[in-house]
N, C-alpha and C positions, 0 to 999 in steps of 0.2 A: 385052180387058177391063182388064188391068193398066195399059195406056197411058192409058185413059180415067180410071181411078182416080188415077193420078199427075198427069194434067193437071188434073183437077177440084180436086185438093188444092193444087197448086203455084202458080207465078207466074201472076198474072192471075186466079186463082180463090180458093179458100177462104183459103189462107194470106195471099195478097196483099191480099184484101179485109179480112181481120182486121187486118192492119197498117195499112191505110188508115183503117179505122174507129178504131183506137187513136189515130191522129194527127189525124183530122178530126172524128170523132164524128157524122158525117152519118147520119140515119135510113135513107136509101136504101142505104147500105153495109151496115148490119146486116141489112137484108132480103136482100141478096146472100149474106151469110154463111149465113143460114137456108136459102136455095135450095141452095147448095153442100153444106151439111151433109146435107140430105135426099137429094140425089143420091148423095153419097159413101156414106151409110149403105146405101142401096138397092144400090149397086154392090158394096160390101164384103160384104153379105149374099149376093148372087148369087155372088160369087167364093168365099166360104166354102162355099157349097153344092156347089161342084165336088168337094169331099171328096178332098183329096190324101192319099196314103199317107205323105207326108213331114211329120213333125211340125214341121220348120223352116219349111215353107211356112205351116202353120197358125199357128205362133207369130208369123211375120212379119205375116200378115194381121191377127191380133189386136193386134199392136203398132201397126199403122197405124190400126186402129179406135179404139184408146185415144187416140192422138195427135189424130185428127180430133175426137173427143169433147172432148178437153182444149181445143182451139182454140175449139170451139163454146161450152163453159162459160165460157171466158175472155172471149169476145166478149159474152156475156150479162152477165157481171160488169162489164165495161167500160161496157156500156149503162146498167146501174144506177148506176154511178158518175157517168157524164155527166148522167143525169137528176137525180141528187142534187146536182149543181153542183160536184163534185170537180174541182179543177184538173188539166189534162192532165199536168203535171209530177209530180203525186202519183200519178195513175193509172199512168203509165208505170213508176214505181218498183215498183209492186206486181204488175204483170202478168208472169208467168213461165210460158211454155209449153215443157215439156221435149220438144223434137223432135229430140234428138241421134240417136235410133235410126231416124228416118224413112228416111234415105238407105240405111242398112244393110238395113232391112226391105224396101225396094223392090228393092234389089240381089238379095236372096235370092229374092224372088218372080220377078224377071226371069230368073234363072238356071234356075229349075225349070220 
């Protein structure tokens, strides 16, 4: 399950599509972000339902959920900016997704 979550979030999937959308603004890409977001949320809920006795595992799972939601909200903000005619150079300066903890969270979940 963890491998599936990591793959759905990473390169070629949600994160990658988010960055492509930021650069290209293509509607088909935001649709892909939606699909990845729904899949990730379902998988993260299933993962959380496993109920670990380790608080670090739960904390890591929650951190990943927050990051996934942050990417999704940012993608929707970018979508609104594109529709409003905001230049890419201006949009790029305002988009910030704090995913510094993602690798650490996945590592905690991998070890447990």
